C-alpha positions as CSV (number, residue, x, y, z in Angstrom):
1,M,158.0,240.1,121.2
2,I,158.1,236.6,122.7
3,A,160.6,235.4,125.3
4,P,163.6,233.4,124.1
5,V,162.6,229.7,124.1
6,T,165.8,227.8,123.2
7,P,168.8,227.4,125.4
8,L,171.0,229.1,122.8
9,A,168.7,232.1,122.6
10,R,168.7,232.4,126.4
11,L,172.5,232.2,126.4
12,H,172.7,234.8,123.7
13,L,170.4,237.2,125.7
14,A,172.4,236.6,128.9
15,A,175.7,237.4,127.1
16,V,174.2,240.6,125.6
17,F,172.9,241.7,129.0
18,L,176.0,240.9,131.0
19,T,178.8,241.9,128.7
20,R,179.9,244.5,126.2
21,L,180.7,242.0,123.5
22,R,179.6,243.0,120.0
23,L,176.9,240.4,119.5
24,P,173.9,240.4,117.3
25,D,171.0,242.3,118.8
26,P,168.4,239.9,120.0
27,G,165.8,242.6,120.2
28,P,163.8,243.5,123.2
29,P,163.1,240.4,125.3
30,G,159.5,239.3,125.8
31,E,157.7,239.3,129.1
32,G,159.9,237.4,131.5
33,G,162.5,236.8,128.8
34,L,165.5,238.1,130.8
35,A,164.3,236.2,133.9
36,Q,164.4,233.0,131.8
37,A,167.8,233.8,130.4
38,M,169.3,234.1,134.0
39,G,169.7,230.3,134.0
40,A,172.6,230.9,131.6
41,F,174.2,233.7,133.7
42,P,176.9,231.3,135.2
43,L,178.0,230.2,131.7
44,V,178.5,233.8,130.6
45,G,180.3,234.4,134.0
46,A,182.6,231.5,133.3
47,G,183.5,233.0,130.0
48,I,184.3,236.3,131.6
49,G,186.4,234.6,134.2
50,V,188.3,232.6,131.6
51,A,189.0,235.9,129.8
52,G,190.4,237.4,133.0
53,G,192.3,234.3,133.7
54,A,193.9,234.3,130.3
55,V,195.2,237.8,130.9
56,F,196.5,236.7,134.3
57,A,198.3,233.7,132.7
58,L,200.0,235.9,130.1
59,A,201.0,238.6,132.6
60,Q,202.1,236.4,135.5
61,P,205.5,235.4,134.0
62,L,206.3,239.0,133.2
63,L,205.0,241.1,136.1
64,P,204.7,240.9,139.9
65,P,201.7,238.8,141.0
66,L,199.7,241.8,142.2
67,A,200.2,243.7,138.9
68,A,199.1,240.6,136.9
69,A,196.1,240.2,139.1
70,L,195.1,243.8,138.7
71,L,195.3,243.5,134.9
72,A,193.1,240.3,135.1
73,V,190.4,242.1,137.1
74,L,190.6,245.1,134.7
75,A,190.0,242.7,131.8
76,M,186.8,241.4,133.5
77,V,185.6,244.9,134.3
78,L,186.1,246.0,130.6
79,A,184.3,242.8,129.4
80,T,181.2,243.6,131.5
81,G,181.3,247.4,131.2
82,A,181.6,247.6,135.0
83,L,177.9,246.5,135.2
84,H,178.2,244.9,138.6
85,E,180.7,247.3,140.0
86,D,178.3,250.1,139.3
87,G,175.6,248.3,141.2
88,L,177.9,247.7,144.2
89,A,178.9,251.4,144.3
90,D,175.2,252.6,144.2
91,F,174.2,250.1,146.8
92,A,177.0,251.2,149.1
93,D,176.0,254.8,148.7
94,G,172.4,253.9,149.5
95,L,173.5,252.1,152.7
96,G,175.5,255.1,153.7
97,A,172.7,257.6,153.1
98,R,170.8,258.9,156.1
99,G,167.0,258.7,155.9
100,D,164.2,256.2,155.2
101,R,163.9,253.6,152.5
102,A,162.7,256.2,149.9
103,R,165.7,258.3,150.5
104,R,168.1,255.4,150.1
105,L,166.5,254.4,146.8
106,E,166.7,258.0,145.7
107,V,170.5,258.1,146.4
108,M,171.0,254.8,144.6
109,R,169.4,256.3,141.5
110,D,171.7,259.3,141.5
111,S,174.3,258.9,138.8
112,R,177.0,260.5,141.0
113,T,179.2,258.2,143.1
114,G,179.7,259.2,146.7
115,A,182.4,258.3,149.2
116,F,180.8,255.0,150.2
117,G,180.6,253.9,146.6
118,V,184.2,254.8,145.9
119,L,185.4,252.9,148.9
120,A,183.3,249.9,147.9
121,L,184.9,249.8,144.5
122,L,188.4,250.2,146.0
123,F,187.9,247.3,148.3
124,S,186.3,245.2,145.6
125,V,189.2,245.6,143.1
126,G,191.8,245.4,145.9
127,L,190.5,242.3,147.6
128,R,189.9,240.4,144.4
129,S,193.3,241.3,143.1
130,A,195.1,240.5,146.4
131,A,193.4,237.1,146.5
132,L,194.2,236.3,142.9
133,A,197.8,237.3,143.4
134,A,198.1,234.4,145.9
135,A,197.5,231.9,143.2
136,P,200.3,229.3,143.1
137,D,200.4,229.2,139.3
138,A,198.6,230.7,136.3
139,L,196.3,227.7,135.9
140,A,195.1,228.0,139.4
141,G,194.4,231.7,138.9
142,L,192.5,231.0,135.8
143,G,190.4,228.4,137.5
144,A,189.7,230.6,140.4
145,L,188.4,233.4,138.2
146,M,186.3,231.1,136.2
147,G,184.7,229.5,139.3
148,A,184.2,232.8,141.1
149,A,182.7,234.6,138.1
150,A,180.3,231.8,137.4
151,L,179.3,231.1,141.0
152,S,178.7,234.7,141.8
153,R,176.3,235.1,138.9
154,G,174.7,231.8,139.7
155,V,173.3,233.1,143.0
156,I,171.6,236.2,141.4
157,P,168.3,234.3,140.5
158,A,168.1,232.9,144.0
159,A,168.3,236.4,145.4
160,M,165.5,237.4,143.2
161,Q,163.5,234.4,144.3
162,V,163.6,235.4,148.0
163,L,163.2,239.1,147.6
164,P,160.5,241.2,146.1
165,P,161.3,244.1,143.8
166,A,162.0,247.3,145.8
167,R,160.5,249.5,143.1
168,R,157.6,249.3,140.7
169,D,159.9,250.2,137.8
170,G,163.5,249.4,137.0
171,L,165.0,245.9,136.7
172,G,162.4,244.2,139.0
173,A,159.5,245.4,136.9
174,T,161.1,244.8,133.4
175,A,163.1,241.6,133.9
176,G,160.5,239.5,135.7
177,T,161.2,237.0,138.4
178,P,163.1,233.8,137.6
179,D,161.2,230.7,138.6
180,A,162.5,228.1,141.0
181,G,163.7,225.9,138.1
182,T,165.8,228.8,136.6
183,A,167.3,229.6,140.0
184,A,168.2,226.0,140.6
185,L,169.7,225.7,137.1
186,A,171.8,228.8,137.6
187,A,173.0,227.6,141.1
188,G,173.8,224.2,139.7
189,L,175.8,225.6,136.8
190,G,177.6,228.0,139.0
191,L,178.5,225.2,141.5
192,G,179.7,223.0,138.6
193,A,182.0,225.7,137.3
194,A,183.3,226.2,140.8
195,L,184.1,222.5,141.1
196,L,185.8,222.5,137.8
197,G,187.8,225.6,138.4
198,L,188.6,225.4,142.1
199,G,189.0,221.7,142.7
200,T,189.3,221.0,146.4
201,A,188.7,224.6,147.4
202,A,185.2,224.5,145.8
203,A,183.4,223.4,149.0
204,I,184.7,226.2,151.2
205,A,184.2,228.7,148.3
206,A,180.6,227.6,147.9
207,V,179.9,228.0,151.6
208,A,181.4,231.5,151.5
209,A,179.4,232.3,148.5
210,V,176.1,231.2,150.1
211,A,176.9,233.0,153.4
212,V,177.8,236.3,151.8
213,A,174.9,236.3,149.2
214,A,172.5,235.5,152.1
215,A,173.9,238.3,154.2
216,V,173.6,240.9,151.4
217,T,170.1,239.7,150.5
218,A,169.0,240.0,154.2
219,L,170.5,243.5,154.4
220,A,168.7,244.6,151.2
221,R,165.4,243.3,152.7
222,R,166.0,245.2,155.9
223,V,167.0,248.6,154.5
224,L,165.2,248.6,151.1
225,G,162.4,246.1,151.4
226,G,163.6,244.2,148.3
227,Y,166.0,244.1,145.4
228,T,167.0,246.5,142.7
229,G,169.5,246.0,139.9
230,D,172.0,247.7,142.1
231,V,171.4,245.1,144.9
232,L,171.9,242.3,142.4
233,G,175.2,243.9,141.3
234,A,176.3,244.0,145.0
235,V,175.3,240.4,145.5
236,Q,177.5,239.4,142.5
237,Q,180.5,241.5,143.6
238,T,180.5,240.5,147.2
239,T,180.0,236.8,146.4
240,E,182.9,236.9,143.9
241,I,185.1,238.6,146.5
242,A,184.1,235.9,149.1
243,V,184.9,233.0,146.6
244,L,188.3,234.4,145.7
245,L,189.2,235.1,149.4
246,A,188.1,231.6,150.4
247,T,190.1,230.1,147.6
248,A,193.2,232.2,148.6
249,G,192.8,230.9,152.1
250,A,192.7,227.3,150.8
251,W,195.8,227.9,148.7
252,R,197.7,228.9,151.9
């Protein structure tokens, strides 16, 4: 099976991988196919954010701001099948485990969620919802979700560029490593979506995104020696939180 060679094919593969949408099956990606498709991750992220923003816009006139924000975050979780939330929880459990690198990786592979994972999910949903609830209007909330969802997925290829895979199997072995051009494309598209959705808050949101993504990447290097799919999920989640919090601060 050859890797997807057209931009549309790469976008299709990215959407199939990142969402639970009922899309035509592209078949197994060829060698490095998913890595190439990661350039389209921010476009898929923007669509996920717009879906959540639409729910927020519909609910905001009818419900308290926090309730509307929680429904918007729920819509995004359902759209992705909690893909990144699952990674965040597993990474948090790995960080909380006692032992060496091998022990932490073993805990992260356990399908059961521990206390650290549950707390990570609570803070993820709570912080994103609280930040979104501060939106001055529905359009601002929609833009914030679009920008945050796109930018947080745009940094994933960069994290894979600077970290080696932590295992010989799993995502690192099957997805391949995106090249510098793919990482630059993803970062550029993510930043473009942030500029479009966040306006004047985009600069501070981008700084927050880079700082948090770099911090999680450095932590993964120190405790695991590289990245796993769970680490990439944690990068996305923490970056999205950072972008929304920075935007909420700018609104105030």
